[in-house]
Structures are given as C-alpha cells and as structure tokens.
N, C-alpha and C positions, 0 to 999 in steps of 0.2 A: 356449488353450495346450494342445498335445497332451501327453497323459500319457506319451508315449514319450520326451519330452525329459527327460533326467536330468542334474542339475548334477554337476559334479566336486566331491565333498566335500573333496578335498584343498585346493582353492583357498580354501574358506571356513574350514577349520581353520587354514590358514596366516594368514589375515587376522585371525582371532580371537586367535591366538597373538601376532601382531605388535601388536595393540591391547592385549593383556594386558601385554606387555613395555613398551610405551610408557606404559601406566597406572602401572606400578610403578617406572618409571625416575626419576621426579621428582614434585614436588608441583604442577606447573603446572596450573591449572584447565583444564577442557575446555569448549568450546562446541560443541554439535551443531546444525548448520543443518538445520532440519526444515521441509519444505513439505507433507508429507502424501502426496507421490508415491512411486512405487516405489523410486527410488534412495535418497532420504532415509529411507524406511521401512526399507530394508535396512541402511543404516548404523546407524540407531538400534537395530535388532535385534541386530546384531553387537556393538555397544558394550555393550548390556545383557548379552549373553551373556558377553562378556569380563569385565565387572565381577562378574558372578555367579560366575565361576570363581575369583575372588580371595577368600581367607578373610575373613570378616566383619570381623575386627579390623584388616585392612589397607585397608578401603574408606574411605580418608580424603580422596581427591581430590574437589574440587568439580567437579560436572558440571552444565551448564546446557543444556537443550534449548530452542532459540530458534526461534520460529515467528512469521512476520509475517502479520497480517490487515489488508489495505488498507481494510477497511470496505466494499469493493465486490466481494468475492469471490463466485464462483458459489455459491449456497446449498447445493447438495449437497456441495460440497467443504468448506465451513465446517462443516457438520454432521459429516462424517466426521472431519475433523481435530480438532475439539473433543472428539469421543468418544475418539479415539486418545490425545490428550494427557491426558485424564482417567484413562485406564487406565494410562498411563505413570506418572503422579504417584502413583496408588494402589499400583502394584507397587513403586515405589521406596521408598515409606514402609513397606510391609509387609516389605521385604527389606533395609532399611538400606543402600540403594545410594548415598545422598547425591546423588541426581539431582533437580534442580529444573526445573520446566517453566514456560516463559514464553510467553504469547501476546501479542506486541507489536503495537501499533496506532499509526498516526500521530496526533499530537495533533489535536484538533478544528480548530484554526486552520490546519492543513495538509491537511485532508481533501480528497478528490476534489471533493465538492460545494461546500465553502467556496471552493476555488480557482476552480471554474467558475461557480457561481451567485453567489458572493459577490464575488470579485475580477474575474470576467469572463474568466478564461482560456479560450481556445478549447479544445475537446476535443483530446487529444493526437494527433499524427501522427508519422510517422517522422522528420521534421525537428525538430519541437518536442515531444519526448517528455519533458515535465516531470514526468510521474507517477512514473516509476521511482525517481528520486532521493528525492522527497518521501515517497512512500508505502511504499517497500520498503527502500531503502538507509539512509535517515536513522534510522528507528526502531532498526535493528540497531546502527548506529554509536553512537547515543546510549547504548544499553544497554551496549555494550562499554566505551565511554569512561568511563561512570559507575563501572565496576568496576576499571579499569586503575590507579586511584590506589593501590589496596591489592594489586594483582597485579603482580609483576615482569614476568611474561610469561604468555601463554595460548596454548592450541592450539585451533584451529577445525577441526572435522571436517565435511567436506562429501561429498555424493554425486555429485560430478562424475565423468564417465566419458569416456574417449577415444573410445569407440564412438558417443557421442551425435551427434557431428558432426566434420567436418574441422577447423573453427575451434576447437572445444573441445579436440581432440587437439593442435592446434598450440599453444594457450595453455598446456596442462598440460606439454607437452614443453619449452616455452621457459623455464619458471620454474626458477630455481636452487634446488636442494634441499640440505638438510643433515640427514643421518640420516632421509631420507624426508620431511622437512618443508620447506615453502617459505615465504618471508616474504610476509605479506599486503601487497598493493601500496599500501594506503591506511591501514592501522591499525598504527602502530608497536608493536613488542613482541608482535605476534600472529603465530603460525606456523600454517600451513595443512596439514592432512593430507587426502589423498584416498584412503582405504583401498580403494575398489572401482574405482579408475580403469581397471584393465585387464580388468574383467569385461564380457561382452557382454550385450545386452538379454535374450537367451534364458536366460543363466545367472542373471540377476537374477530373472526371473519364475519360473524353475524352483525356485530356493531359496525364494522367498516362498510359492509354492503348495504346496511339500512340507514347509515348516517353519512352524508357527504362531508368531507373535511372542511373546517372553518375557512381555509384559504381558497376554497373553490374547487370546481371539478367534482369528480367522484372517484371511487376506488375500484371501479370495474376494470380499468386497465391494469391495475396492480394485481387483481385476482386472475385476470387472463394471463398475465406474465407468469404467475405461479403455476397455473394450469398447464401452460406450455412447457415450462422448465421442469415441472415435477419436483420442486424442492422448496427450501426455505431461504431466507436471506442470510447473508454473511454478517454476523453481528459486528458492530463497531468494536474494535479492539482497544481496550483501555488497560489491560494488564495480561500477564501470561496465564491467568486462570480462566480467561474467556476462551471458549473453544475456537480453534482456528477454522477456516472455511473447509468444507468437505462434506461428505455424506449428502450429496445432491444439493448443496447450498449455493446461493448466488455468490459469486466471488470473482477471482481473477481467471480470465480465459487461459492464462498460461499455467494454471495450477497443476503441478506434477506431484503433489503430495497425495492426492486421491488416485485410486486405480482407474476410475472412469469419471469423466466430467459430465454427469447426467444432466445438469442444468443446461450446459451448452448443447448437448445432444438433443435435448427436448426442444430447445429453441430452433435448432436446425430442422427438426422434424415438423415444426409448426410453420415453417416457411421463411425463417431468417437465414437467407443464403450466405450471409457474411460468415456465419459460424462454421461453414464447411472449410473455408480457408484457415480459420483460426484453429479449428480442431486438428487439421493436418499439421499445422506448425507446432501444436502441443506435442504431437508424436515426434516431431523433429527434436524438440527439447529432451524428450525421453531418450532418443537415440544418442544425443550428445552426452547425456548424463552417464550412460553405461560405459564403464571403463573398457569393456571388451570391443568397443567399436572404434577405438584408436583416437578419440578426440580429447582424451585426458592425459595430462602429464604423468609420468611414472613416479614422480616425487611430490610429496605434499608441500604446502606452503612453508612449513617449518624445516624442510630439508629431509625429513624422514621418508623412507620408502613407503609406497602405497599410492592409491589413486589420488592425484592432486588436482590442480586447477585445469581448466580447459587450455589446451595448447594454443599458441598464437595462430597456428593454421586453423584450428577449430573455431577460434573467435572470428577470424576473417570469413570463414565459410558461413558461420551463423549470421554475421552481419549482412552478407550478400543475400541470404535467404530472407532476412527480416526486411531489408529495404525493398527487395522484390515484392514481398507480401504487401508492404505499404503501397507500392505503386499499383498493384493489381486490385486491391480492395478500395483504395481511396481513403482509408482510415489513417488518422494521424497516430502512428504507433511509436515513433521515436522522434525526439526533437533535435534540432541542430545543436543545442547546448549539450545534450547527451552525446552526440556524435563527437563534438570537440573534446569532451572529457574522456571518451573512449580512446581517442587518438593519443591524448596525454598518457593514459595508462598503458597503452601498447608500447610506448617508448621506454617504460621501466619494467616491462615483463621479461621473463626468461626468453631468450632468442628474440630480442626486442625489434619492433618495427622501425623503419627508417624515418618515421615522422610524416609520411604521406599516404599510408595505406588506406585510412578511412576515406580520404578525399578521392583516391583512385576508384574505390568501390562505389562510392556515391555518384561520382561523375559518370562512371560507365553505365550505371543502372538508371539514374535519373535523366541523364543527358543534359544536365546543367552543371555549372561549375561550382565547386565548393572550395573555398580558400584553403590552400595547403598549409599545414603546420610544419614548416621546414626551416632549418638553419640557413643562414646566408653562406655563400661559398667561402667567405673569409673565415667564418666560425668553423666551418667544416675542415678547412686547411689547418687551423690552429689545433683542432681536436686530433687530427692525424699526427701532428708533431708531438703532442703530449703523449699519445699512445705509443709512439715509437720510442720516445725518451724513457717513459716509465714502464715499458713492456706490458702495456694493458691492451686488451682487445677493444676495438671501437665500440662494440656492443655494450661492454661493461661500463666504459666511460659515459656512453650515452645514457645508460640507466642511472648512473650516479648523478649526473647533471640534472636529468629529468626529475628524479626523486627530490633532490634539493630544491628545484624550482617549484615543485608541487607543494612542499612544506612552506616555502616562502610565500607563495600565493595565498595560502590559508592562514598566514600569520601565526604559525605555531612551530615549536621546535621539539616538543615532547615526542619521542618515538623515532626521530630522524636518525639518530646514531644506530638504532637497532635495524632500521630498514637498510642503511648503507652497509652494515655488517653482513646482513643477509645476502645482499648483492655480491659482496666480495667473496662470501662463502660459496655462492653459486659458481663464481669464476674458478675458485680453487678446486671445486668438485669437477668442473669440466676439464681442467688441466690434468687432474689425476686420471680421469677417464681416458683422455687422449694418450697419456703416457702409457697406460696399460695396453692400449691397442697397438 
C-alpha cells in the first residue's frame, strides 16, 4: 500500500457519528459479524470508536462480536483471529464497553471430518456445497436464535461493500431499507447494517494502515497476511446470499470448491511451510471425490444408481492419512470427540465396521491407546443367535442396532423409521445381487 494514498477522514467521521446515533437511538442489541479480514476489522474498529465516544454511564447496549471457526480454517488465519478477539475482549472489559466476543464452531457431529470420514459425504464441489450451511451459517443462526427469545429485535453489522463485486453491489442495492437498515432474509426480527458499504478497497486499507485498532496493536500483520496470500477474507456467512469462500479468499484449507487455493499457495510461497502438507492433503480430497478413482460407492444414499458416498474402505484410508498428517504437522486437525462419532457412523454404514476400526487406525499411527468402541462378548453372542434365527446378516443387525442407539442418544425419533427402512432395503439389494451372481 503506497503511503501516498490518504483516506478521506470525513467519510469515517460520518460513519462513526452514524453508528453513535444508531447506538443511542434504542436498546436493540448489536451483533458484529467478524471474520478477521480487512472489512470486518474496519467495522469492528469503527464500532469500538463509536462506543468509546459515548459517556460510560450510557454504555448499556449489548454488543456481541460473532466469529465462526469451521475447524478447518487456515492456521495462520486462526492464530491472527484468536489474537484479535482476545484483545477485543480485554479492551472491552477494561473500558466497560459491554462487548462480548464469541468464537463459534459447528458441533462435532456436523464437523467437516465427521461428515466426510464418518457419513461418507464426498468433498464439496460447486454443485454439492454442503459445507457452507453446516460449518458457517448454522452456528451463527443457532447463536442468534438462542438469544432472540429475550430480544425483541437485534441489529447485525456487517462489512459488506458494494465495491467488492458486481453481485454484492446488486444484492445490497436490492434490499429494502428503513432508516439505513434492511431486514435479514432468514432471521426474523434481525435488521442488517452495512456501515462501510460505499467505501472503496483503497479507502479501507488507507484507514487501517493509518489508524491502529482501538483494542491495541496495529494492522500491519493483517496487511502482510493479505500480501502473502494474495486474496481477501472469507466473509462471515449469515445467509445463502453471502458469497462462499473462493476466488483467492481466506477460508478453509480443505476447500475443494475452488480450482486452486491461491491463498494457501501464497502463504506457502511466503514461508509458511505448514501449508505444503495441507495443500497436499487437499489434493487427496480431490482424489477421493473423483468417482473414477474407486473411493466412491456405486449407489447414492437414496439407493439410486450413481456416484454415492465414500466407501468404508475409502473412509478408513482417508482417516489414516489425516491422522498421519496431524502427527507430522503437530496441528490439531481432528478431535477425539470427532473420532468417536466417526466410529459410531462406521457401524451403520454400508459394509459396516466392526466397531473398532477407528481405534485400530489411531493406535497404530499415534502409538497410544484409544478406547475401543466394541460390544461385550455376551452381546456379540446374542447378536449371532438373533441373526441365525431371523436369517439376518450380522452387518445388517449391527447397523440397525447402531442406528437406533444413535437416535436414542440424540433424544429424537423423527426419521428413525426411514433410516431403518433404508438399511433393510440395502440388505434386500445385496441379496438380489448375490442371487443374480
């Protein structure tokens, strides 16, 4: 960024004044969508500045900084974001700003690895981009909905700008506004404010580089990260109209939606050696997604012919490579909770696991013991007797029992009958295939 570029201070003074007026206008809580990128960092800084300009005795409004961590974010981004959030939290506490900071993550049962290695979902592509909803939108939605019971309305402040893209400009221009706020498309009683929507990219960087953030430090590290990665931030996802990560944006190192992960490549070229291993594993995900490589079932989840979920052998192999990657890099890539969930899901997969596959893989690679998820010998004997009497295969009975157990653990029954019927249909299909042979 050339030092000759000077931002217009009038623009930013007006934005701060507008935010201050909006703050004092009512008691509606604020939510700040924070991704750690330049635009959300600027919004956060301007909000903090506006609140600091209010006398301490009037700082009554609830403000929540909301950030999502998909559990597969680029490590350098995670480190920077966590540091920024910690400084925000400390500054708010020291200055009584009433700002709370939240780093949201998808629950383990909806994590990237549980969906792929556990359920067998193929890695996402542009047509089947299941990750955005589960990893980004749902955590924010759950957070907001959990608080709307005691809030009449809330205001969500975002860093969307019209200069980002033609589609973003069209989306912002099309939304009906009231006093500068637009209704959120999916969250009732939530209003959206885009305070920096008319700023250019040059103005954003000029302000950030000339003004240290209120919570301390400076934005040089952020600019350096952009320079190294050659991209923009992945915006916090609040609805399906928000663009997904891609086009050289910061996002998940596992992203298989884009043709090339230029951000990760740029970080590797700038000296972040961790990205070499992660980029190699991304190629592994692309290999497993391609039906021609033999890692996909020949039937879809609904039983129709066509590329289906990853086979159980494919899931085993992918887990081996992931745990090996975790040991090689020292990065925490998958949790024990996720491993236990994966084992449960392998027990109800087509060609199910015997209940000890995950433990065997982890024990062999880590060299440490992981508790097996296995039935007692008495239960196994009882299962054999039931299978013989009812002329069921042990695999099918194991899947039926494991599915029922899974629904019981989640305290829900809706959908259980459909899952059990799908397993029985799989058994009928296998019998028909065997008879034809």
